[in-house]
C-alpha positions in Angstrom: -25.0 17.4 6.4 -22.3 15.2 6.5 -22.2 12.7 3.2 -23.4 8.8 3.6 -21.6 6.2 2.7 -23.7 3.8 2.5 -22.5 0.2 3.8 -23.8 -2.2 0.8 -22.7 -5.6 -0.4 -20.5 -4.4 -3.5 -17.0 -4.9 -3.0 -14.8 -1.9 -1.2 -11.2 -0.9 -2.7 -8.7 0.9 -1.0 -9.7 3.8 -3.1 -12.9 3.9 -1.6 -11.6 3.9 1.9 -9.3 6.3 1.5 -12.3 8.9 0.1 -14.1 8.0 2.6 -11.7 8.2 5.4 -10.6 12.0 3.7 -14.0 13.9 4.6 -16.2 13.8 7.2 -19.1 11.5 6.9 -21.9 9.2 8.3 -22.8 5.0 7.7 -25.9 3.8 6.5 -26.7 0.3 6.0 -28.8 -0.5 3.0 -32.1 -2.6 3.2 -30.4 -5.4 1.4 -27.8 -5.6 4.2 -30.2 -5.3 6.8 -32.3 -8.1 5.0 -29.3 -10.6 4.9 -28.4 -9.9 8.2 -31.8 -10.5 9.7 -31.8 -13.4 7.8 -29.1 -15.1 8.8 -29.5 -14.5 12.8 -33.2 -16.0 11.6 -31.7 -19.1 10.8 -29.3 -19.6 13.8 -32.2 -18.9 16.3 -34.2 -21.8 14.5 -30.9 -24.2 14.7 -30.5 -23.4 18.2 -34.0 -23.9 19.0 -34.6 -27.2 17.3 -31.2 -28.6 17.7 -29.4 -29.2 20.6 -26.0 -29.7 18.6 -22.9 -28.0 19.8 -21.9 -25.6 17.9 -18.3 -24.0 18.9 -18.7 -20.9 21.0 -22.5 -20.8 20.4 -23.3 -23.3 23.2 -19.9 -24.3 23.9 -17.0 -22.8 26.0 -14.0 -21.2 23.0 -10.5 -22.1 22.5 -9.5 -26.1 24.3 -13.1 -25.7 26.1 -14.4 -25.9 23.1 -15.9 -29.3 24.1 -17.7 -28.1 27.5 -21.7 -27.5 26.9 -23.1 -24.3 27.9 -26.9 -24.5 29.0 -29.6 -22.8 27.1 -29.8 -19.9 30.1 -26.4 -19.2 30.7 -25.9 -18.5 26.4 -25.7 -14.8 26.7 -23.4 -14.9 29.8 -21.3 -16.6 28.0 -21.1 -13.6 25.2 -20.6 -11.1 28.0 -17.9 -13.2 30.0 -15.9 -13.6 26.4 -15.6 -10.4 25.8 -14.6 -9.3 29.3 -12.2 -11.8 30.1 -10.5 -11.1 26.5 -10.2 -7.6 26.9 -6.4 -7.5 28.0 -4.9 -5.6 25.6 -1.5 -3.8 26.6 0.8 -0.8 25.3 -0.1 2.3 23.8 -3.8 3.4 23.0 -4.7 2.5 19.2 -5.0 6.0 17.5 -8.2 7.2 17.4 -7.9 7.1 12.7 -7.1 3.7 13.0 -9.7 2.9 16.4 -12.7 4.3 14.2 -11.5 2.2 11.4 -11.2 -1.0 13.0 -15.4 -0.2 14.2 -16.1 0.7 10.1 -14.5 -2.7 9.0 -16.2 -4.7 12.0 -19.5 -3.3 10.3 -18.5 -4.1 6.8 -17.4 -7.3 8.1 -20.6 -8.5 9.6 -22.9 -6.9 7.1 -21.3 -9.6 4.6 -24.6 -11.9 6.4 -22.5 -14.5 7.4 -22.1 -14.1 11.4 -25.8 -14.9 12.7 -25.5 -11.5 14.8 -28.9 -9.6 15.3 -29.3 -6.7 13.2 -29.5 -4.5 16.6 -26.0 -5.3 16.9 -24.8 -4.2 14.1 -26.9 -1.0 14.1 -25.4 0.1 17.6 -22.1 -0.2 16.0 -23.2 2.1 12.8 -24.5 4.5 15.7 -21.0 4.8 17.8 -19.6 5.3 14.5 -21.7 8.3 13.3 -21.7 9.7 16.7 -18.1 9.7 16.4 -17.0 7.5 19.2 -13.1 5.9 18.7 -12.9 2.7 21.1 -10.5 2.9 23.6 -8.0 0.0 22.1 -4.8 -0.8 22.9 -1.9 -2.0 20.5 -0.6 -5.6 22.0 -2.6 -8.8 22.7 -3.2 -10.1 19.3 -1.7 -13.6 18.0 -3.1 -12.6 14.4 -5.2 -16.3 14.4 -8.9 -17.2 16.3 -8.8 -13.3 15.4 -7.4 -10.1 16.8 -9.1 -11.4 20.1 -7.8 -8.9 22.6 -7.9 -5.6 21.0 -11.5 -6.8 19.5 -12.6 -7.5 22.9 -11.7 -4.0 23.8 -14.0 -3.1 20.7 -16.6 -5.2 22.4 -16.0 -3.2 25.6 -17.5 0.1 23.9 -20.4 -1.5 22.4 -21.4 -2.9 25.6 -21.3 0.5 27.0 -18.2 -0.4 29.4 -15.6 1.5 27.7 -14.4 4.2 30.7 -13.5 6.6 28.3 -16.7 6.2 26.4 -19.3 6.6 28.6 -22.8 5.0 27.1 -26.0 2.9 28.0 -25.2 -0.7 28.3 -26.2 -3.0 25.6 -26.4 -6.6 25.8 -25.2 -9.5 24.0 -27.1 -12.6 22.7 -25.6 -16.0 21.7 -22.5 -15.8 19.1 -22.3 -12.0 19.1 -19.7 -11.6 21.6 -17.6 -14.3 19.3 -18.6 -12.6 16.0 -17.2 -9.3 17.6 -13.9 -10.7 18.6 -12.8 -13.3 15.6 -11.5 -11.3 12.9 -8.8 -9.6 11.2 -10.0 -6.0 11.7 -7.4 -5.0 14.0 -4.7 -6.2 11.4 -6.4 -5.1 8.9 -7.1 -0.9 9.7 -3.5 -0.9 10.4 -2.7 -2.6 7.0 -5.2 -0.9 5.1 -3.6 2.7 6.1 0.1 1.0 5.5 -0.9 0.0 1.9 -3.0 3.5 1.3 0.1 5.3 2.4 2.5 3.0 0.6 0.8 4.3 -2.5 1.5 7.4 -2.1 5.0 7.2 -1.1 5.8 5.1 -4.2 5.1 8.3 -6.0 6.2 10.8 -3.2 9.5 9.0 -3.4 9.9 9.0 -7.1 9.5 12.6 -7.0 12.0 13.2 -4.5 14.3 11.6 -6.1 13.7 13.3 -9.0 14.8 16.3 -7.3 18.1 14.9 -6.4 18.8 13.5 -10.0 18.5 17.0 -11.0 20.8 18.4 -8.4 23.8 15.7 -8.5 23.5 16.2 -12.6 22.7 12.6 -13.3 22.3 11.3 -16.3 19.1 11.0 -18.5 20.4 7.1 -19.7 19.0 5.0 -17.3 15.5 6.1 -17.2 15.9 5.8 -21.0 12.7 3.1 -22.4 15.1 0.8 -24.4 16.6 0.1 -21.2 13.7 -1.1 -19.4 12.2 -2.6 -22.3 14.8 -5.6 -22.3 13.7 -6.3 -18.7 10.5 -5.4 -18.6 9.1 -5.7 -14.6 6.1 -3.5 -14.6 7.4 -2.1 -11.5 10.4 -0.9 -13.6 9.3 0.6 -16.9 6.4 2.6 -15.2 8.7 4.3 -12.6 11.3 5.1 -15.4 8.3 6.5 -17.0 7.2 8.7 -14.3 10.7 10.5 -13.3 11.3 10.8 -17.2 7.6 13.0 -17.2 8.8 14.8 -13.7 12.4 16.0 -15.5 10.7 17.0 -18.3 11.5 20.2 -19.3 14.8 20.7 -17.3 17.3 23.0 -18.4 19.9 20.3 -16.7 20.5 18.3 -19.2 23.1 21.1 -20.5 25.2 20.8 -18.5 28.3 18.8 -19.0 28.4 15.9 -17.0 31.6 15.1 -14.4 30.6 11.4 -14.6 30.7 8.5 -17.0 28.5 6.6 -14.4 26.2 7.5 -11.7 26.3 5.9 -8.2 23.7 3.1 -7.8 21.1 4.8 -5.3 20.6 7.1 -8.2 21.3 5.2 -11.6 19.0 2.0 -9.9 15.9 3.9 -9.2 13.7 2.1 -11.4 15.2 -1.7 -10.2 14.6 -0.5 -6.5 11.6 1.6 -6.4 9.5 -0.8 -9.2 10.3 -3.8 -7.3 8.6 -1.7 -4.4 5.5 -0.9 -6.4 5.1 -4.0 -7.5 5.2 -5.2 -4.0 2.7 -2.5 -3.0 0.6 -3.8 -5.4 0.6 -7.3 -4.5 -0.4 -5.9 -0.5 -3.0 -4.3 -2.4 -4.6 -7.3 -3.9 -4.5 -9.2 -0.5 -6.0 -6.4 1.4 -8.7 -5.4 -0.7 -9.5 -9.0 -0.8 -9.5 -9.2 2.9 -11.3 -6.2 3.0 -14.4 -8.2 1.6 -13.9 -11.2 3.6 -16.2 -12.9 6.2 -12.9 -13.5 8.8 -15.5 -14.5 11.6 -15.9 -18.2 13.3 -18.3 -20.7 13.0 -19.4 -19.3 9.7 -23.4 -19.4 9.0 -24.8 -20.1 5.4 -28.1 -19.8 5.6 -29.2 -20.9 1.9 -26.7 -24.3 2.5 -28.5 -24.7 5.8 -24.8 -25.3 7.6 -23.0 -24.0 10.5 -19.4 -24.8 10.0 -16.2 -24.1 11.8 -13.3 -23.2 9.9 -10.2 -21.1 10.2 -11.0 -17.8 7.9 -10.0 -15.6 11.4 -6.8 -16.9 11.0 -4.6 -14.0 9.8 -1.7 -15.5 7.3 -2.4 -13.9 4.2 -2.2 -10.3 6.2 0.7 -11.0 8.5 2.8 -12.5 5.2 1.7 -9.0 2.7 2.6 -6.8 5.6 5.6 -7.9 6.4 6.6 -8.0 2.6 5.4 -4.3 2.6 6.9 -3.1 4.8 10.6 -4.8 3.6 8.9 -2.6 0.4 9.2 0.5 2.1 12.4 0.0 4.1 13.8 -0.4 1.0 12.2 2.9 -0.4 14.0 4.9 2.8 17.1 2.6 2.5 18.3 4.0 -1.5 17.1 7.8 -0.2 19.4 7.5 2.6 21.9 6.7 0.1 21.3 9.6 -2.4 21.3 12.1 0.8 24.6 10.5 1.8 26.2 11.3 -1.6 24.9 14.5 -2.3 26.5 16.2 0.9 30.2 14.8 0.1 31.0 17.3 -1.8 31.5 16.0 -5.1 30.3 16.9 -8.5 31.3 21.0 -7.7 29.0 20.9 -4.6 30.3 22.2 -1.5 31.2 19.5 1.4 27.7 19.7 3.7 26.1 22.1 1.2 27.0 24.8 3.1 29.2 27.5 2.5 32.3 27.6 4.6 32.2 23.8 6.0 34.3 23.7 8.9 32.9 26.8 10.5 29.7 25.6 9.8 28.8 21.9 9.7 25.6 22.0 7.5 24.0 19.0 6.4 26.6 16.6 8.0 24.1 15.2 10.7 20.8 15.2 9.0 22.8 12.3 7.2 23.1 10.5 10.4 19.4 11.0 11.5 18.1 9.4 7.9 21.0 6.7 9.0 19.8 5.7 11.9 15.8 5.8 10.8 16.9 3.6 8.1 18.9 1.3 10.4 15.9 1.1 12.6 13.6 0.2 10.0 16.5 -2.7 8.8 15.3 -4.1 12.3 11.3 -3.7 12.0 11.9 -5.6 8.8 12.4 -9.0 10.6 9.6 -10.8 9.7 6.6 -11.2 12.5 5.1 -13.8 10.4 8.2 -16.1 10.8 6.9 -16.5 14.4 4.2 -19.1 16.1 4.2 -19.5 20.1 1.7 -22.4 20.8 -1.2 -20.8 22.9 -4.5 -22.1 24.5 -3.3 -25.5 26.0 -2.0 -26.7 22.1 -5.6 -26.1 20.6 -4.0 -22.8 18.7 -1.1 -24.5 17.5 -0.1 -22.2 14.9 -0.9 -18.2 15.2 0.2 -15.4 12.1 1.3 -13.0 14.4 -0.1 -10.6 11.8 -1.0 -7.8 14.6 2.9 -7.6 15.1 3.7 -7.2 11.6 0.7 -4.1 10.9 1.7 -2.2 13.8 5.7 -2.3 13.2 4.6 -1.9 9.4 2.7 1.4 10.5 6.2 2.6 12.2 8.7 1.8 9.0 5.5 3.6 7.1 6.5 7.0 9.3 10.2 6.6 9.3 10.1 6.3 5.5 8.3 9.5 5.5 11.1 10.8 7.7 13.9 10.2 5.5 12.2 11.3 2.7 11.8 14.8 4.0 15.4 14.3 5.1 16.1 13.7 1.4 13.7 16.3 0.2 15.6 19.1 2.3 19.0 18.3 1.3 18.1 18.1 -2.8 16.1 21.2 -2.8 19.6 22.7 -0.6 22.1 21.2 -3.3 19.9 22.5 -6.0 20.2 26.3 -5.4 23.9 25.8 -6.1 22.9 25.1 -9.5 21.3 28.4 -10.3 20.7 29.8 -12.6 19.7 26.8 -14.4 16.0 25.6 -14.0 14.6 21.7 -13.5 11.0 21.2 -14.6 8.0 23.1 -13.7 7.1 20.3 -11.5 10.2 20.0 -9.6 10.5 24.0 -9.2 7.3 23.9 -7.9 8.5 21.7 -5.2 11.2 23.3 -4.3 9.3 26.5 -3.8 6.6 24.7 -1.4 9.7 23.6 0.8 11.0 27.4 1.0 7.7 28.8 2.3 8.5 26.6 5.3 12.4 26.2 4.9 14.9 28.7 3.9 18.2 28.4 2.1 20.8 27.1 4.4 23.4 29.7 4.7 24.8 29.2 7.9 24.4 26.6 10.7 21.1 27.3 12.6 18.2 24.9 14.7 18.1 22.2 12.0 15.0 19.8 13.6 12.8 22.8 13.0 13.5 22.9 9.0 13.0 18.8 9.2 9.9 18.7 11.1 8.8 21.4 8.3 9.6 19.0 6.0 8.2 15.9 7.3 5.2 17.8 7.7 4.8 19.0 4.0 5.8 15.7 2.8 2.5 14.6 4.6 0.6 17.3 3.2 2.0 16.1 -0.6 1.3 13.0 0.2 -2.5 13.8 0.3 -2.0 15.2 -3.3 -0.4 12.3 -4.5 -2.2 10.4 -7.8 -3.4 6.8 -7.0 -1.6 3.3 -8.3 
């Protein structure tokens, strides 16, 4: 039997989210959550019955049509029309992993008890989740304000039983429910959560692979001495230097005579560069975890205060800004990695040109550096901030939007690209290290080389290198799952 994850009133952390999605599981609402949902719905129904005042999106039209009053007998149809009309996403289909995370986060959001939906709706979503349903959602269409409208409307189609890829029994909607499904940042947050969790692991992995490069390039240990970082005490810088010192502990490479007074910046300044990214990742984690536990619906319902209020919690500016920042932080990890690759293949420090015997006849690792440079360049293009843009929509009613969804989807592309660059550095550093034998590096780093050698043999002469790099990329993914959390 699959373990049960209980949706309760407590705050959800990224660490918990990672653990949940690492193993098969089912969801279950706690009785406290059920009571909160039912109390909020009961309050909303009583207000609608006793008060004929307009409540946005409940008995009015949407967006610039907010002043159009809808008759009582059309309120359910209003919600169905909303979902169907807004389901106009385009582009690639969202991967199943992310699609299910969107559904999970929407359940969590509604469980907080301020959306006014029926318990039956939330239980329908839990049932879909527990059946392994991955809603058909598309990447393009959200402006990251008014909620992730288009992609969440496709989630709504699945709930309604109108998703052609997931044939299900029909399910109707009542007042407010279509709007509650569409309003919210769950599309951006699914991508953002995955990117932030991956970023935490990539940071540690980058330190590990960089340590292998430091050893292979016979780099000095002084730039990682705690004294240097105590006088510039950025937390990330201090933590990075400490981790790299630990990774290199026990290496015999320190006995090799150094051939240079100072190392290139891509080696010497790892604590300063990786450390700055560490702090950016930590900031992203803080914002994302706050958003995970926030109500991003509209209007919001507060039964205890006897209020139904329209606001702007659906506006994803906090998410947009931090995911742009995260993409930049990760891009820099990839950028400095590519520079280390470049340095190691140049034929310096008694290493053969392009790290191969008989260069000329063999091209060796000449072109993997090209590939890394190409990927690093694409990352620079992808770090153009989506949050800097805004396009007026809905007849001027929605006159400033966050573009968080675009920030989120391109951040995931940066995540994948950094994994590829680190895979190339991994192969290059391991190749360079073989020319330092019989010296041994630390036990941790020797194990890292040993794992690679099971998939990628030493490069003696030219062969098809794509397969080697693909194997290394797959291994990078496996190593990320083993990485400790920040």
